[in-house]
C-alpha positions as CSV (number, residue, x, y, z in Angstrom):
1,X,68.4,387.3,308.5
2,X,68.5,391.0,308.3
3,X,66.5,393.0,311.0
4,X,64.5,394.4,307.7
5,X,63.9,391.2,306.6
6,X,62.1,390.1,310.3
7,X,60.5,393.2,310.5
8,X,58.7,392.8,306.9
9,X,58.0,389.3,307.8
10,X,56.2,390.6,311.1
11,X,54.1,392.9,309.1
12,X,53.3,390.2,306.3
13,X,52.0,388.1,309.6
14,X,50.3,390.8,311.0
15,X,48.5,391.5,308.0
16,X,48.1,388.3,307.5
17,X,46.3,387.3,311.0
18,X,42.3,388.5,310.3
19,X,42.8,385.6,307.7
20,X,42.4,383.3,310.5
21,X,39.1,384.6,310.9
22,X,38.0,383.0,307.4
23,X,36.3,379.8,309.0
24,X,33.5,382.0,310.6
25,X,33.0,383.9,307.2
26,X,30.4,381.3,305.7
27,X,28.6,381.4,308.7
28,X,28.9,385.3,309.0
29,X,28.0,385.5,306.0
30,X,25.2,382.7,305.4
31,X,21.8,384.1,304.7
32,X,19.5,380.8,304.6
33,X,19.5,377.7,302.2
34,X,21.8,374.6,302.6
35,X,22.7,374.2,306.1
36,X,24.9,371.0,305.2
37,X,26.7,372.9,302.5
38,X,27.3,375.5,305.1
39,X,29.3,372.9,307.5
40,X,31.0,371.9,304.3
41,X,32.5,375.5,303.1
42,X,33.8,375.8,307.2
43,X,35.5,372.7,306.6
44,X,37.0,373.9,303.5
45,X,38.1,377.5,305.2
46,X,40.0,375.6,308.1
47,X,41.7,373.5,305.6
48,X,42.7,376.9,303.6
49,X,43.7,378.5,306.9
50,X,45.9,375.3,308.1
51,X,47.5,374.8,305.1
52,X,48.7,378.4,304.7
53,X,49.8,378.5,308.5
54,X,51.8,374.8,307.6
55,X,53.3,376.3,304.3
56,X,54.2,379.2,306.1
57,X,56.0,377.3,308.9
58,X,57.8,375.1,306.9
59,X,59.4,378.1,305.2
60,X,60.4,380.3,308.4
61,X,60.6,377.8,311.1
62,X,62.1,374.8,308.8
63,X,60.3,372.2,311.0
64,X,57.5,370.2,310.8
65,X,54.3,370.9,311.8
66,X,53.6,367.9,313.9
67,X,56.4,369.1,316.5
68,X,54.2,371.2,317.9
69,X,52.1,368.1,319.1
70,X,54.7,365.6,319.5
71,X,57.1,367.6,321.9
72,X,54.1,369.3,324.0
73,X,54.5,368.3,327.7
74,X,52.5,368.6,330.8
75,X,53.8,370.7,333.6
76,X,52.0,371.9,337.1
77,X,52.8,375.2,335.9
78,X,50.0,374.9,333.1
79,X,47.3,374.8,335.6
80,X,48.5,378.0,336.9
81,X,48.4,379.6,334.2
82,X,44.9,378.1,333.2
83,X,43.4,379.6,336.4
84,X,45.2,382.9,336.1
85,X,43.2,383.2,333.1
86,X,40.1,382.1,333.9
87,X,40.3,384.8,336.7
88,X,41.3,387.5,334.4
89,X,38.2,386.5,332.1
90,X,35.8,386.4,334.8
91,X,37.0,389.8,336.1
92,X,36.7,390.9,332.5
93,X,33.7,390.3,331.8
94,X,32.1,390.8,335.0
95,X,33.2,394.5,334.4
96,X,31.8,394.4,330.6
97,X,28.4,393.1,332.2
98,X,26.1,390.3,330.6
99,X,22.8,391.0,328.4
100,X,19.5,390.4,329.9
101,X,16.8,387.6,328.9
102,X,16.3,384.1,328.1
103,X,19.6,381.9,326.9
104,X,17.3,381.8,323.1
105,X,17.6,385.7,323.8
106,X,21.2,386.2,324.9
107,X,22.2,383.5,321.8
108,X,20.3,386.0,319.5
109,X,22.5,389.0,321.2
110,X,25.7,387.3,321.2
111,X,25.7,385.4,317.8
112,X,23.3,388.1,315.9
113,X,21.4,384.2,314.9
114,X,17.6,383.8,315.0
115,X,18.3,380.4,313.6
116,X,19.2,377.9,316.5
117,X,20.9,375.9,314.3
118,X,23.3,378.6,313.5
119,X,23.6,379.6,316.8
120,X,24.8,376.6,318.1
121,X,27.1,376.0,315.2
122,X,28.0,379.4,316.1
123,X,29.0,377.8,319.6
124,X,31.1,374.9,318.1
125,X,33.0,377.1,315.6
126,X,33.9,379.2,318.8
127,X,34.6,376.6,321.3
128,X,36.4,373.9,319.2
129,X,37.1,374.9,315.6
130,X,38.4,378.5,316.5
131,X,40.9,377.9,319.0
132,X,42.7,374.8,317.0
133,X,43.2,376.9,314.0
134,X,44.0,380.2,316.1
135,X,46.4,378.6,318.2
136,X,48.0,376.8,315.1
137,X,48.6,380.7,313.6
138,X,49.5,382.8,316.6
139,X,51.4,380.1,319.0
140,X,52.1,377.9,316.7
141,X,53.7,379.8,313.8
142,X,53.7,383.7,315.0
143,X,55.2,382.6,318.7
144,X,57.8,380.2,317.4
145,X,59.0,382.7,314.8
146,X,59.8,385.7,317.3
147,X,61.1,382.9,319.6
148,X,63.4,381.6,317.4
149,X,64.8,385.1,316.0
150,X,64.6,386.9,319.2
151,X,63.7,386.0,322.8
152,X,60.7,385.0,324.8
153,X,59.5,388.3,325.8
154,X,59.2,389.4,322.5
155,X,57.4,386.4,321.3
156,X,54.7,386.6,324.2
157,X,54.3,390.3,323.2
158,X,53.8,390.1,319.6
159,X,51.8,387.1,319.3
160,X,49.7,388.8,322.1
161,X,49.2,391.8,320.4
162,X,48.9,390.3,316.8
163,X,45.8,388.1,318.2
164,X,44.4,391.0,320.3
165,X,44.8,393.2,316.7
166,X,43.2,389.9,314.6
167,X,40.1,390.2,316.8
168,X,39.4,393.9,317.3
169,X,41.5,397.0,315.8
170,X,38.9,399.5,316.9
171,X,37.5,398.2,320.1
172,X,39.7,398.8,322.7
173,X,38.6,396.3,325.4
174,X,38.1,393.8,322.9
175,X,41.8,393.8,321.9
176,X,43.0,394.4,325.5
177,X,41.3,391.5,326.6
178,X,42.7,389.3,323.8
179,X,45.9,390.6,324.3
180,X,46.1,390.1,327.9
181,X,44.8,386.4,327.9
182,X,46.7,385.6,324.8
183,X,49.9,386.4,327.3
184,X,48.9,383.4,329.2
185,X,48.2,381.1,326.6
186,X,51.4,382.2,325.2
187,X,53.5,381.3,328.7
188,X,51.5,377.7,328.2
189,X,52.9,377.5,324.9
190,X,56.5,377.7,326.2
191,X,56.3,375.8,328.7
192,X,54.7,372.9,327.4
193,X,56.9,373.6,324.2
194,X,54.2,372.8,322.0
195,X,49.9,373.4,321.2
196,X,48.0,371.1,323.2
197,X,48.0,373.0,326.3
198,X,47.4,376.6,324.1
199,X,44.2,375.0,322.6
200,X,42.8,373.4,325.7
201,X,43.6,376.7,327.3
202,X,41.7,378.6,324.5
203,X,38.8,376.2,324.8
204,X,38.1,376.8,328.4
205,X,38.4,380.6,327.3
206,X,35.8,380.7,324.8
207,X,33.8,378.2,326.8
208,X,34.0,380.3,329.8
209,X,32.6,383.1,327.9
210,X,29.6,381.4,326.7
211,X,28.5,380.1,330.3
212,X,29.0,383.5,332.0
213,X,26.5,385.1,329.2
214,X,24.0,382.2,329.2
């Protein structure tokens, strides 16, 4: 594969990165109505994003996605990466500050939703569903592809930068925060040889943010 083709593929993956946020779109665009329909829309969005990721994975990596789960293994080093990530997240959160008010007021501030059902559904998406979908794409697809075609360092840098850009293009603090945390998750991806550890770390990260804010 030529260098130009690899660059074009990476540009395509970068452009496609915000597409992962499709799973949150039904919730963000919800203006009232059937709450059950909203749940089905989110499930459908998850299926679409994972489906596209699987197609790209089979095309670029030419392996079955199940290997990302079957080949995963535990290492004490993963605990170290997780602790380091937590320390970084706590420091960054302390730098950014947290909103004042009751738990309800903080949830309104954080989610922009006044409906309690939407607030808690937002938490479920953020803590459980988003980490699974995002790790499929960023560490399962992008990290694996870049490492396969280049090396570990490049894979860590590119997958982390793409992850940061996908979450914020204009807010430097959000971009830097996501990119830094993504490095630790990328190291876990490499050490565990799968995405189970990255998914768990991602869930811990998102949960920690909620706990610190609330």
